TORKOL-4160 file (C-alpha; in steps of 0.2 Angstrom, whole numbers, padded with zeros to 4 digits, m for minus):
194
<pt num="1" X="0161" Y="m0029" Z="0233"/>
<pt num="2" X="0163" Y="m0010" Z="0232"/>
<pt num="3" X="0164" Y="m0011" Z="0213"/>
<pt num="4" X="0148" Y="m0021" Z="0213"/>
<pt num="5" X="0139" Y="m0009" Z="0224"/>
<pt num="6" X="0146" Y="0006" Z="0214"/>
<pt num="7" X="0140" Y="m0003" Z="0198"/>
<pt num="8" X="0123" Y="m0006" Z="0205"/>
<pt num="9" X="0121" Y="0012" Z="0211"/>
<pt num="10" X="0126" Y="0018" Z="0193"/>
<pt num="11" X="0113" Y="0005" Z="0185"/>
<pt num="12" X="0099" Y="0011" Z="0197"/>
<pt num="13" X="0103" Y="0030" Z="0193"/>
<pt num="14" X="0104" Y="0026" Z="0175"/>
<pt num="15" X="0087" Y="0017" Z="0175"/>
<pt num="16" X="0079" Y="0031" Z="0185"/>
<pt num="17" X="0086" Y="0044" Z="0172"/>
<pt num="18" X="0079" Y="0034" Z="0158"/>
<pt num="19" X="0062" Y="0032" Z="0166"/>
<pt num="20" X="0061" Y="0051" Z="0169"/>
<pt num="21" X="0067" Y="0054" Z="0151"/>
<pt num="22" X="0053" Y="0043" Z="0144"/>
<pt num="23" X="0040" Y="0052" Z="0154"/>
<pt num="24" X="0047" Y="0069" Z="0150"/>
<pt num="25" X="0049" Y="0064" Z="0131"/>
<pt num="26" X="0031" Y="0059" Z="0130"/>
<pt num="27" X="0025" Y="0075" Z="0137"/>
<pt num="28" X="0036" Y="0085" Z="0126"/>
<pt num="29" X="0031" Y="0077" Z="0110"/>
<pt num="30" X="0012" Y="0077" Z="0115"/>
<pt num="31" X="0014" Y="0096" Z="0119"/>
<pt num="32" X="0022" Y="0099" Z="0102"/>
<pt num="33" X="0009" Y="0089" Z="0093"/>
<pt num="34" X="m0005" Y="0098" Z="0103"/>
<pt num="35" X="0002" Y="0115" Z="0098"/>
<pt num="36" X="0006" Y="0111" Z="0080"/>
<pt num="37" X="m0008" Y="0100" Z="0075"/>
<pt num="38" X="m0021" Y="0098" Z="0088"/>
<pt num="39" X="m0034" Y="0090" Z="0076"/>
<pt num="40" X="m0022" Y="0075" Z="0072"/>
<pt num="41" X="m0015" Y="0074" Z="0090"/>
<pt num="42" X="m0033" Y="0071" Z="0096"/>
<pt num="43" X="m0037" Y="0057" Z="0084"/>
<pt num="44" X="m0043" Y="0066" Z="0068"/>
<pt num="45" X="m0061" Y="0066" Z="0075"/>
<pt num="46" X="m0075" Y="0071" Z="0063"/>
<pt num="47" X="m0090" Y="0081" Z="0070"/>
<pt num="48" X="m0108" Y="0083" Z="0064"/>
<pt num="49" X="m0118" Y="0096" Z="0074"/>
<pt num="50" X="m0105" Y="0097" Z="0087"/>
<pt num="51" X="m0105" Y="0078" Z="0091"/>
<pt num="52" X="m0091" Y="0066" Z="0087"/>
<pt num="53" X="m0097" Y="0054" Z="0073"/>
<pt num="54" X="m0080" Y="0045" Z="0071"/>
<pt num="55" X="m0062" Y="0047" Z="0066"/>
<pt num="56" X="m0056" Y="0049" Z="0049"/>
<pt num="57" X="m0043" Y="0036" Z="0053"/>
<pt num="58" X="m0054" Y="0021" Z="0058"/>
<pt num="59" X="m0067" Y="0013" Z="0047"/>
<pt num="60" X="m0085" Y="0010" Z="0052"/>
<pt num="61" X="m0099" Y="m0002" Z="0047"/>
<pt num="62" X="m0112" Y="0006" Z="0036"/>
<pt num="63" X="m0125" Y="m0007" Z="0030"/>
<pt num="64" X="m0140" Y="0004" Z="0026"/>
<pt num="65" X="m0143" Y="0006" Z="0007"/>
<pt num="66" X="m0143" Y="0025" Z="0009"/>
<pt num="67" X="m0125" Y="0025" Z="0014"/>
<pt num="68" X="m0109" Y="0020" Z="0005"/>
<pt num="69" X="m0102" Y="0004" Z="0012"/>
<pt num="70" X="m0083" Y="0003" Z="0016"/>
<pt num="71" X="m0071" Y="m0012" Z="0017"/>
<pt num="72" X="m0076" Y="m0027" Z="0028"/>
<pt num="73" X="m0067" Y="m0028" Z="0044"/>
<pt num="74" X="m0060" Y="m0044" Z="0051"/>
<pt num="75" X="m0062" Y="m0037" Z="0069"/>
<pt num="76" X="m0079" Y="m0029" Z="0067"/>
<pt num="77" X="m0071" Y="m0012" Z="0067"/>
<pt num="78" X="m0065" Y="m0013" Z="0085"/>
<pt num="79" X="m0050" Y="m0001" Z="0086"/>
<pt num="80" X="m0043" Y="m0010" Z="0101"/>
<pt num="81" X="m0042" Y="m0026" Z="0092"/>
<pt num="82" X="m0035" Y="m0021" Z="0075"/>
<pt num="83" X="m0029" Y="m0035" Z="0065"/>
<pt num="84" X="m0032" Y="m0045" Z="0050"/>
<pt num="85" X="m0040" Y="m0062" Z="0049"/>
<pt num="86" X="m0024" Y="m0072" Z="0046"/>
<pt num="87" X="m0034" Y="m0082" Z="0033"/>
<pt num="88" X="m0022" Y="m0085" Z="0018"/>
<pt num="89" X="m0026" Y="m0087" Z="m0001"/>
<pt num="90" X="m0028" Y="m0106" Z="0000"/>
<pt num="91" X="m0040" Y="m0105" Z="0015"/>
<pt num="92" X="m0057" Y="m0112" Z="0011"/>
<pt num="93" X="m0065" Y="m0101" Z="0024"/>
<pt num="94" X="m0059" Y="m0086" Z="0016"/>
<pt num="95" X="m0064" Y="m0091" Z="m0001"/>
<pt num="96" X="m0082" Y="m0094" Z="0005"/>
<pt num="97" X="m0082" Y="m0078" Z="0015"/>
<pt num="98" X="m0077" Y="m0068" Z="m0001"/>
<pt num="99" X="m0089" Y="m0077" Z="m0012"/>
<pt num="100" X="m0103" Y="m0072" Z="0000"/>
<pt num="101" X="m0097" Y="m0054" Z="0001"/>
<pt num="102" X="m0096" Y="m0053" Z="m0018"/>
<pt num="103" X="m0114" Y="m0060" Z="m0020"/>
<pt num="104" X="m0120" Y="m0048" Z="m0007"/>
<pt num="105" X="m0112" Y="m0033" Z="m0016"/>
<pt num="106" X="m0119" Y="m0038" Z="m0033"/>
<pt num="107" X="m0136" Y="m0040" Z="m0025"/>
<pt num="108" X="m0136" Y="m0024" Z="m0015"/>
<pt num="109" X="m0131" Y="m0014" Z="m0030"/>
<pt num="110" X="m0141" Y="m0023" Z="m0044"/>
<pt num="111" X="m0126" Y="m0030" Z="m0053"/>
<pt num="112" X="m0126" Y="m0045" Z="m0065"/>
<pt num="113" X="m0121" Y="m0061" Z="m0057"/>
<pt num="114" X="m0105" Y="m0061" Z="m0066"/>
<pt num="115" X="m0101" Y="m0042" Z="m0064"/>
<pt num="116" X="m0083" Y="m0038" Z="m0057"/>
<pt num="117" X="m0083" Y="m0032" Z="m0040"/>
<pt num="118" X="m0068" Y="m0022" Z="m0033"/>
<pt num="119" X="m0057" Y="m0032" Z="m0021"/>
<pt num="120" X="m0058" Y="m0018" Z="m0007"/>
<pt num="121" X="m0077" Y="m0021" Z="m0005"/>
<pt num="122" X="m0074" Y="m0039" Z="m0001"/>
<pt num="123" X="m0057" Y="m0041" Z="0007"/>
<pt num="124" X="m0053" Y="m0034" Z="0024"/>
<pt num="125" X="m0037" Y="m0024" Z="0026"/>
<pt num="126" X="m0022" Y="m0029" Z="0036"/>
<pt num="127" X="m0028" Y="m0019" Z="0051"/>
<pt num="128" X="m0047" Y="m0023" Z="0049"/>
<pt num="129" X="m0050" Y="m0004" Z="0051"/>
<pt num="130" X="m0046" Y="0004" Z="0034"/>
<pt num="131" X="m0057" Y="0019" Z="0032"/>
<pt num="132" X="m0055" Y="0021" Z="0013"/>
<pt num="133" X="m0061" Y="0012" Z="m0002"/>
<pt num="134" X="m0055" Y="0014" Z="m0020"/>
<pt num="135" X="m0064" Y="0027" Z="m0031"/>
<pt num="136" X="m0070" Y="0012" Z="m0041"/>
<pt num="137" X="m0079" Y="0005" Z="m0026"/>
<pt num="138" X="m0087" Y="0021" Z="m0022"/>
<pt num="139" X="m0093" Y="0023" Z="m0041"/>
<pt num="140" X="m0100" Y="0006" Z="m0040"/>
<pt num="141" X="m0112" Y="0011" Z="m0026"/>
<pt num="142" X="m0118" Y="0028" Z="m0034"/>
<pt num="143" X="m0134" Y="0020" Z="m0042"/>
<pt num="144" X="m0140" Y="0012" Z="m0026"/>
<pt num="145" X="m0136" Y="0027" Z="m0015"/>
<pt num="146" X="m0145" Y="0039" Z="m0027"/>
<pt num="147" X="m0160" Y="0028" Z="m0028"/>
<pt num="148" X="m0162" Y="0025" Z="m0010"/>
<pt num="149" X="m0160" Y="0043" Z="m0006"/>
<pt num="150" X="m0171" Y="0049" Z="m0021"/>
<pt num="151" X="m0156" Y="0061" Z="m0026"/>
<pt num="152" X="m0151" Y="0063" Z="m0044"/>
<pt num="153" X="m0138" Y="0051" Z="m0048"/>
<pt num="154" X="m0127" Y="0064" Z="m0056"/>
<pt num="155" X="m0127" Y="0074" Z="m0040"/>
<pt num="156" X="m0121" Y="0059" Z="m0030"/>
<pt num="157" X="m0108" Y="0055" Z="m0044"/>
<pt num="158" X="m0101" Y="0073" Z="m0043"/>
<pt num="159" X="m0100" Y="0071" Z="m0024"/>
<pt num="160" X="m0090" Y="0055" Z="m0025"/>
<pt num="161" X="m0078" Y="0064" Z="m0038"/>
<pt num="162" X="m0075" Y="0078" Z="m0026"/>
<pt num="163" X="m0071" Y="0066" Z="m0011"/>
<pt num="164" X="m0057" Y="0057" Z="m0020"/>
<pt num="165" X="m0041" Y="0060" Z="m0011"/>
<pt num="166" X="m0025" Y="0060" Z="m0021"/>
<pt num="167" X="m0010" Y="0048" Z="m0017"/>
<pt num="168" X="0000" Y="0055" Z="m0002"/>
<pt num="169" X="0013" Y="0068" Z="m0008"/>
<pt num="170" X="0006" Y="0065" Z="m0026"/>
<pt num="171" X="0015" Y="0048" Z="m0028"/>
<pt num="172" X="0013" Y="0037" Z="m0013"/>
<pt num="173" X="m0002" Y="0025" Z="m0014"/>
<pt num="174" X="m0017" Y="0026" Z="m0024"/>
<pt num="175" X="m0032" Y="0038" Z="m0025"/>
<pt num="176" X="m0044" Y="0034" Z="m0011"/>
<pt num="177" X="m0061" Y="0039" Z="m0004"/>
<pt num="178" X="m0064" Y="0041" Z="0015"/>
<pt num="179" X="m0081" Y="0032" Z="0018"/>
<pt num="180" X="m0085" Y="0042" Z="0033"/>
<pt num="181" X="m0081" Y="0059" Z="0026"/>
<pt num="182" X="m0091" Y="0054" Z="0010"/>
<pt num="183" X="m0106" Y="0049" Z="0020"/>
<pt num="184" X="m0106" Y="0065" Z="0030"/>
<pt num="185" X="m0105" Y="0075" Z="0014"/>
<pt num="186" X="m0119" Y="0064" Z="0007"/>
<pt num="187" X="m0130" Y="0068" Z="0022"/>
<pt num="188" X="m0127" Y="0087" Z="0019"/>
<pt num="189" X="m0131" Y="0084" Z="0000"/>
<pt num="190" X="m0147" Y="0076" Z="0005"/>
<pt num="191" X="m0152" Y="0090" Z="0016"/>
<pt num="192" X="m0149" Y="0103" Z="0002"/>
<pt num="193" X="m0158" Y="0093" Z="m0011"/>
<pt num="194" X="m0174" Y="0092" Z="m0001"/>
């Protein structure tokens, strides 16, 4: 009986020590992050005129012709419900959804009925929150955005090229364009052109 009570005391003490360490560890790591990289520790928020317009890590829905459009979201860009659609390549629902999205991209951008459309403009990412599109997807939208904003197409093209981010560490992943950052820069360009 004494052995059992002793073992129980040791177990409770160890559990309390682990709980205290978990709380302390969280505060220590948060403190280090706040000191060394406060922007990232606070969600990589983007500001326009002192107001938060979003995070560079979470995609948003842009549907107006004056903005570049991002990847579709399986969860309507809800950060708390990040997930894919779980529809597989043999799903008829997915095939129909993709066909509708392809037709919409072609119609919005004045493309031929058989023009190729980059996959990232019609397929949601695994998280449903991807803030990036490929440079090809951004380039495809240049004509529409320039026309809708009455900005020279070359100016919009130059803006897109400046917004292309290289692969991480130069080798991981592919080139990409953050849609929110691009649209913020586009608003700035529109102000300077007018």
